[in-house]
LUMKE-225385 format. One record per residue (C-alpha): x, y, z negated. Coordinates in steps of 0.25 Angstrom, whole numbers. Example, Ala and Ser with C-alpha at 12.3 -4.5 7.8 and 13.67 -1.06 7.14 Angstrom:
% LUMKE-225385
<pt east="49" north="-18" up="-31"/>
<pt east="55" north="-4" up="-29"/>
% end
This chain:
% LUMKE-225385
<pt east="443" north="280" up="-378"/>
<pt east="441" north="267" up="-385"/>
<pt east="454" north="262" up="-379"/>
<pt east="462" north="275" up="-383"/>
<pt east="457" north="275" up="-397"/>
<pt east="460" north="260" up="-398"/>
<pt east="475" north="263" up="-394"/>
<pt east="476" north="274" up="-404"/>
<pt east="471" north="264" up="-415"/>
<pt east="481" north="253" up="-410"/>
<pt east="492" north="263" up="-412"/>
<pt east="489" north="263" up="-427"/>
<pt east="498" north="251" up="-429"/>
<pt east="503" north="255" up="-442"/>
<pt east="489" north="252" up="-448"/>
<pt east="485" north="238" up="-451"/>
<pt east="479" north="229" up="-440"/>
<pt east="466" north="227" up="-447"/>
<pt east="464" north="242" up="-450"/>
<pt east="468" north="246" up="-435"/>
<pt east="458" north="236" up="-430"/>
<pt east="447" north="242" up="-439"/>
<pt east="451" north="257" up="-435"/>
<pt east="451" north="252" up="-420"/>
<pt east="437" north="247" up="-421"/>
<pt east="432" north="260" up="-427"/>
<pt east="439" north="269" up="-418"/>
<pt east="434" north="262" up="-406"/>
<pt east="420" north="262" up="-411"/>
<pt east="421" north="277" up="-414"/>
<pt east="428" north="280" up="-401"/>
<pt east="417" north="274" up="-393"/>
<pt east="407" north="284" up="-399"/>
<pt east="415" north="296" up="-395"/>
<pt east="408" north="303" up="-384"/>
<pt east="416" north="310" up="-373"/>
<pt east="411" north="321" up="-364"/>
<pt east="411" north="317" up="-349"/>
<pt east="424" north="318" up="-342"/>
<pt east="428" north="331" up="-335"/>
<pt east="420" north="339" up="-345"/>
<pt east="425" north="354" up="-344"/>
<pt east="433" north="358" up="-357"/>
<pt east="431" north="372" up="-363"/>
<pt east="432" north="379" up="-376"/>
<pt east="418" north="373" up="-380"/>
<pt east="421" north="359" up="-377"/>
<pt east="417" north="350" up="-388"/>
<pt east="408" north="361" up="-395"/>
<pt east="394" north="357" up="-398"/>
<pt east="384" north="361" up="-387"/>
<pt east="377" north="371" up="-396"/>
<pt east="390" north="379" up="-399"/>
<pt east="394" north="378" up="-384"/>
<pt east="380" north="384" up="-381"/>
<pt east="381" north="395" up="-391"/>
<pt east="395" north="399" up="-385"/>
<pt east="389" north="399" up="-371"/>
<pt east="378" north="409" up="-374"/>
<pt east="387" north="418" up="-382"/>
<pt east="387" north="432" up="-377"/>
<pt east="401" north="437" up="-372"/>
<pt east="399" north="452" up="-375"/>
<pt east="395" north="448" up="-390"/>
<pt east="407" north="439" up="-391"/>
<pt east="417" north="450" up="-387"/>
<pt east="410" north="460" up="-397"/>
<pt east="410" north="449" up="-408"/>
<pt east="425" north="446" up="-406"/>
<pt east="428" north="461" up="-407"/>
<pt east="420" north="462" up="-420"/>
<pt east="426" north="450" up="-425"/>
<pt east="440" north="456" up="-425"/>
<pt east="437" north="470" up="-430"/>
<pt east="443" north="473" up="-443"/>
<pt east="435" north="486" up="-445"/>
<pt east="423" north="477" up="-450"/>
<pt east="430" north="475" up="-464"/>
<pt east="431" north="484" up="-476"/>
<pt east="446" north="484" up="-475"/>
<pt east="447" north="485" up="-460"/>
<pt east="456" north="473" up="-459"/>
<pt east="447" north="461" up="-459"/>
<pt east="439" north="456" up="-447"/>
<pt east="432" north="443" up="-444"/>
<pt east="445" north="438" up="-438"/>
<pt east="452" north="440" up="-451"/>
<pt east="446" north="427" up="-456"/>
<pt east="443" north="421" up="-442"/>
<pt east="456" north="422" up="-435"/>
<pt east="456" north="417" up="-420"/>
<pt east="471" north="412" up="-421"/>
<pt east="466" north="404" up="-433"/>
<pt east="454" north="398" up="-427"/>
<pt east="446" north="409" up="-433"/>
<pt east="450" north="406" up="-447"/>
<pt east="460" north="413" up="-456"/>
<pt east="469" north="402" up="-461"/>
<pt east="466" north="406" up="-475"/>
<pt east="460" north="397" up="-486"/>
<pt east="450" north="408" up="-489"/>
<pt east="448" north="421" up="-480"/>
<pt east="453" north="435" up="-484"/>
<pt east="444" north="446" up="-481"/>
<pt east="443" north="461" up="-484"/>
<pt east="454" north="467" up="-493"/>
<pt east="460" north="453" up="-494"/>
<pt east="449" north="447" up="-501"/>
<pt east="449" north="432" up="-501"/>
<pt east="436" north="424" up="-498"/>
<pt east="431" north="411" up="-503"/>
<pt east="430" north="403" up="-490"/>
<pt east="439" north="398" up="-479"/>
<pt east="437" north="405" up="-465"/>
<pt east="430" north="395" up="-456"/>
<pt east="434" north="395" up="-441"/>
<pt east="425" north="403" up="-432"/>
<pt east="429" north="394" up="-420"/>
<pt east="416" north="387" up="-416"/>
<pt east="408" north="395" up="-426"/>
<pt east="396" north="392" up="-418"/>
<pt east="396" north="377" up="-421"/>
<pt east="388" north="379" up="-434"/>
<pt east="376" north="388" up="-438"/>
<pt east="380" north="389" up="-453"/>
<pt east="391" north="399" up="-455"/>
<pt east="401" north="401" up="-466"/>
<pt east="406" north="389" up="-475"/>
<pt east="393" north="389" up="-482"/>
<pt east="383" north="392" up="-470"/>
<pt east="378" north="405" up="-476"/>
<pt east="376" north="410" up="-462"/>
<pt east="368" north="403" up="-451"/>
<pt east="374" north="409" up="-439"/>
<pt east="386" north="416" up="-433"/>
<pt east="378" north="429" up="-433"/>
<pt east="374" north="428" up="-447"/>
<pt east="388" north="425" up="-451"/>
<pt east="395" north="436" up="-443"/>
<pt east="392" north="448" up="-452"/>
<pt east="394" north="442" up="-466"/>
<pt east="409" north="444" up="-466"/>
<pt east="408" north="459" up="-463"/>
<pt east="401" north="462" up="-476"/>
<pt east="407" north="451" up="-485"/>
<pt east="416" north="458" up="-496"/>
<pt east="426" north="447" up="-495"/>
<pt east="427" north="447" up="-480"/>
<pt east="426" north="460" up="-472"/>
<pt east="420" north="468" up="-483"/>
<pt east="411" north="478" up="-477"/>
<pt east="400" north="484" up="-486"/>
<pt east="389" north="481" up="-475"/>
<pt east="387" north="479" up="-460"/>
<pt east="384" north="494" up="-458"/>
<pt east="399" north="498" up="-459"/>
<pt east="402" north="487" up="-448"/>
<pt east="391" north="493" up="-439"/>
<pt east="396" north="507" up="-441"/>
<pt east="410" north="503" up="-436"/>
<pt east="404" north="496" up="-424"/>
<pt east="395" north="508" up="-421"/>
<pt east="406" north="517" up="-422"/>
<pt east="415" north="510" up="-412"/>
<pt east="412" north="513" up="-397"/>
<pt east="418" north="500" up="-393"/>
<pt east="409" north="492" up="-402"/>
<pt east="397" north="500" up="-398"/>
<pt east="400" north="497" up="-383"/>
<pt east="402" north="482" up="-387"/>
<pt east="389" north="480" up="-394"/>
<pt east="382" north="487" up="-383"/>
<pt east="388" north="478" up="-373"/>
<pt east="385" north="465" up="-382"/>
<pt east="371" north="468" up="-388"/>
<pt east="366" north="481" up="-380"/>
<pt east="365" north="489" up="-393"/>
<pt east="368" north="503" up="-395"/>
<pt east="378" north="508" up="-406"/>
<pt east="367" north="511" up="-417"/>
<pt east="360" north="497" up="-414"/>
<pt east="373" north="489" up="-416"/>
<pt east="369" north="480" up="-428"/>
<pt east="375" north="469" up="-437"/>
<pt east="367" north="459" up="-429"/>
<pt east="375" north="463" up="-416"/>
<pt east="388" north="462" up="-424"/>
<pt east="384" north="448" up="-429"/>
<pt east="380" north="443" up="-415"/>
<pt east="393" north="448" up="-409"/>
<pt east="402" north="441" up="-419"/>
<pt east="394" north="428" up="-419"/>
<pt east="395" north="428" up="-404"/>
<pt east="410" north="429" up="-405"/>
<pt east="411" north="418" up="-415"/>
<pt east="402" north="410" up="-407"/>
<pt east="411" north="411" up="-395"/>
<pt east="423" north="404" up="-403"/>
<pt east="420" north="391" up="-398"/>
<pt east="432" north="382" up="-398"/>
<pt east="430" north="368" up="-393"/>
<pt east="439" north="361" up="-383"/>
<pt east="448" north="354" up="-393"/>
<pt east="456" north="342" up="-391"/>
<pt east="445" north="334" up="-398"/>
<pt east="434" north="341" up="-388"/>
<pt east="442" north="337" up="-376"/>
<pt east="444" north="323" up="-381"/>
<pt east="429" north="321" up="-386"/>
<pt east="421" north="329" up="-377"/>
<pt east="430" north="332" up="-365"/>
<pt east="434" north="317" up="-363"/>
<pt east="449" north="320" up="-364"/>
<pt east="454" north="308" up="-371"/>
<pt east="468" north="313" up="-371"/>
<pt east="464" north="326" up="-379"/>
<pt east="466" north="319" up="-393"/>
<pt east="478" north="313" up="-399"/>
<pt east="478" north="299" up="-404"/>
<pt east="478" north="305" up="-418"/>
<pt east="466" north="314" up="-415"/>
<pt east="458" north="302" up="-409"/>
<pt east="460" north="294" up="-422"/>
<pt east="456" north="306" up="-430"/>
<pt east="443" north="308" up="-421"/>
<pt east="440" north="293" up="-424"/>
<pt east="442" north="295" up="-439"/>
<pt east="434" north="309" up="-439"/>
<pt east="422" north="303" up="-432"/>
<pt east="423" north="289" up="-439"/>
<pt east="428" north="285" up="-452"/>
<pt east="431" north="298" up="-458"/>
<pt east="417" north="303" up="-454"/>
<pt east="422" north="318" up="-452"/>
<pt east="412" north="320" up="-441"/>
<pt east="401" north="318" up="-450"/>
<pt east="402" north="333" up="-454"/>
<pt east="412" north="337" up="-443"/>
<pt east="403" north="333" up="-431"/>
<pt east="406" north="328" up="-417"/>
<pt east="395" north="327" up="-407"/>
<pt east="393" north="321" up="-394"/>
<pt east="393" north="334" up="-387"/>
<pt east="401" north="343" up="-396"/>
<pt east="408" north="343" up="-410"/>
<pt east="405" north="354" up="-420"/>
<pt east="414" north="347" up="-430"/>
<pt east="404" north="351" up="-441"/>
<pt east="390" north="347" up="-445"/>
<pt east="387" north="361" up="-449"/>
<pt east="383" north="356" up="-463"/>
<pt east="387" north="359" up="-477"/>
<pt east="395" north="348" up="-485"/>
<pt east="403" north="347" up="-498"/>
<pt east="417" north="344" up="-497"/>
<pt east="420" north="347" up="-512"/>
<pt east="431" north="356" up="-508"/>
<pt east="433" north="367" up="-519"/>
<pt east="422" north="361" up="-527"/>
<pt east="430" north="355" up="-538"/>
<pt east="434" north="370" up="-542"/>
<pt east="420" north="374" up="-545"/>
<pt east="413" north="361" up="-550"/>
<pt east="413" north="365" up="-564"/>
<pt east="407" north="379" up="-561"/>
<pt east="396" north="375" up="-551"/>
<pt east="384" north="379" up="-560"/>
<pt east="391" north="392" up="-563"/>
<pt east="394" north="395" up="-548"/>
<pt east="380" north="391" up="-543"/>
<pt east="374" north="400" up="-553"/>
<pt east="383" north="411" up="-548"/>
<pt east="379" north="409" up="-534"/>
<pt east="364" north="409" up="-538"/>
<pt east="366" north="422" up="-545"/>
<pt east="373" north="428" up="-533"/>
<pt east="362" north="424" up="-524"/>
<pt east="351" north="429" up="-533"/>
<pt east="358" north="443" up="-533"/>
<pt east="358" north="443" up="-518"/>
<pt east="373" north="442" up="-516"/>
<pt east="376" north="438" up="-502"/>
<pt east="381" north="424" up="-500"/>
<pt east="394" north="428" up="-494"/>
<pt east="397" north="437" up="-506"/>
<pt east="394" north="425" up="-515"/>
<pt east="403" north="415" up="-507"/>
<pt east="415" north="425" up="-506"/>
<pt east="414" north="430" up="-520"/>
<pt east="419" north="417" up="-527"/>
<pt east="427" north="405" up="-522"/>
<pt east="420" north="396" up="-532"/>
<pt east="406" north="401" up="-527"/>
<pt east="411" north="399" up="-513"/>
<pt east="413" north="384" up="-516"/>
<pt east="398" north="382" up="-518"/>
<pt east="397" north="382" up="-503"/>
<pt east="383" north="381" up="-497"/>
<pt east="377" north="382" up="-510"/>
<pt east="379" north="397" up="-511"/>
<pt east="369" north="398" up="-498"/>
<pt east="359" north="387" up="-501"/>
<pt east="359" north="387" up="-517"/>
<pt east="357" north="372" up="-515"/>
<pt east="366" north="364" up="-525"/>
<pt east="368" north="354" up="-515"/>
<pt east="376" north="364" up="-507"/>
<pt east="386" north="367" up="-517"/>
<pt east="400" north="365" up="-511"/>
<pt east="395" north="363" up="-497"/>
<pt east="401" north="370" up="-485"/>
<pt east="399" north="369" up="-470"/>
<pt east="406" north="359" up="-462"/>
<pt east="417" north="367" up="-454"/>
<pt east="419" north="363" up="-439"/>
<pt east="433" north="356" up="-438"/>
<pt east="435" north="362" up="-424"/>
<pt east="449" north="369" up="-424"/>
<pt east="451" north="364" up="-438"/>
<pt east="466" north="363" up="-437"/>
<pt east="467" north="378" up="-435"/>
<pt east="458" north="382" up="-447"/>
<pt east="465" north="378" up="-460"/>
<pt east="464" north="379" up="-471"/>
<pt east="451" north="371" up="-473"/>
<pt east="438" north="369" up="-481"/>
<pt east="429" north="381" up="-485"/>
<pt east="439" north="387" up="-495"/>
<pt east="452" north="384" up="-487"/>
<pt east="457" north="374" up="-497"/>
<pt east="462" north="363" up="-487"/>
<pt east="475" north="368" up="-480"/>
<pt east="477" north="358" up="-469"/>
<pt east="469" north="349" up="-460"/>
<pt east="475" north="337" up="-466"/>
<pt east="471" north="341" up="-480"/>
<pt east="457" north="344" up="-474"/>
<pt east="456" north="329" up="-469"/>
<pt east="460" north="324" up="-483"/>
<pt east="449" north="333" up="-489"/>
<pt east="439" north="328" up="-479"/>
<pt east="443" north="313" up="-482"/>
<pt east="440" north="316" up="-496"/>
<pt east="427" north="322" up="-493"/>
<pt east="423" north="310" up="-485"/>
<pt east="426" north="301" up="-496"/>
<pt east="418" north="308" up="-506"/>
<pt east="407" north="310" up="-497"/>
<pt east="406" north="295" up="-493"/>
<pt east="409" north="289" up="-506"/>
<pt east="419" north="280" up="-500"/>
<pt east="434" north="283" up="-497"/>
<pt east="438" north="288" up="-483"/>
<pt east="453" north="283" up="-483"/>
<pt east="461" north="288" up="-471"/>
<pt east="476" north="286" up="-468"/>
<pt east="485" north="297" up="-467"/>
<pt east="485" north="294" up="-452"/>
<pt east="470" north="295" up="-451"/>
<pt east="470" north="308" up="-458"/>
<pt east="481" north="313" up="-448"/>
<pt east="472" north="308" up="-437"/>
<pt east="460" north="316" up="-442"/>
<pt east="469" north="329" up="-443"/>
<pt east="473" north="326" up="-428"/>
<pt east="459" north="325" up="-424"/>
<pt east="455" north="338" up="-431"/>
<pt east="467" north="345" up="-424"/>
<pt east="461" north="341" up="-411"/>
<pt east="449" north="350" up="-414"/>
<pt east="457" north="362" up="-411"/>
<pt east="451" north="370" up="-399"/>
<pt east="460" north="376" up="-389"/>
<pt east="453" north="389" up="-392"/>
<pt east="454" north="389" up="-407"/>
<pt east="466" north="399" up="-407"/>
<pt east="462" north="408" up="-396"/>
<pt east="464" north="422" up="-399"/>
<pt east="452" north="431" up="-398"/>
<pt east="455" north="445" up="-395"/>
<pt east="447" north="456" up="-401"/>
% end
């Protein structure tokens, strides 16, 4: 690998000889640290995913997955009868919707960008602000949120299910429960099982890094990988491990995206959140009720001033398919997202991170290599 990366760097003849020698030394040092899986490792949809994610997928129940998939695509579980989970998480769009901010029941627009559900099991904290701690906890909230699927309560959902002989049979098969005993917890388990099954590894990066296929990445993508794990420090938050890469640390960080709009009103907005929480308003209702309040991020959940503007680090797997980017969908392209991250790294470190146009293009090429073969697979309901 050292020899391949050295050849790549030597081809950068347009740069000065001194700079080329410096980059060469850095590249070789980083390349030496890149672990490869043993030759001959079998590739599959889970190649490169963290061991914990692979284990969760392996123990997932097939009957529950099939039931969850059926529930996921069912539009009857919305107030207007035209919105399903799949409306905002479309399989053909890597389980996003391609919108800056998602639209729900009666065409209402939310306050956040729909995150991809591919590899949803990579992290425990769900939603951009981490307000739910598991896929099961997350699964039911959209049904009763007035801006998403708009049901008044879960009773209406359960009535529809209990009145459908096919669903009654499916719940009996999956969970061994009779019609009258079908509960919200069973719906949550089924949908979470389906979401947990959406494991999508085996990208070109995975085959290169974990599958020992050194021809899997283009020279541009290899240079991008070296930048990603080296000077650009992207892997500090978008982690790559020796046995699998989540491309997220699962933590919450401030990117200052959207904050300039509300800085002059922070006191007013934080007091508004405190009043809403004291009234017992649900966090989902608070977040989806105001674009400005939504910009407060993790603070709405913790009420800790240090969490103002913090959002969960998204995984970068399949990121080339999930534009627009950031929690409020304000960044249209992958190239713009790289520019935004370079700005953030500079602000975070206090010293400028200066990348050439070619280096930025190399990072984009690397990010494009994170697309799984399974990412656009059609999931029939």
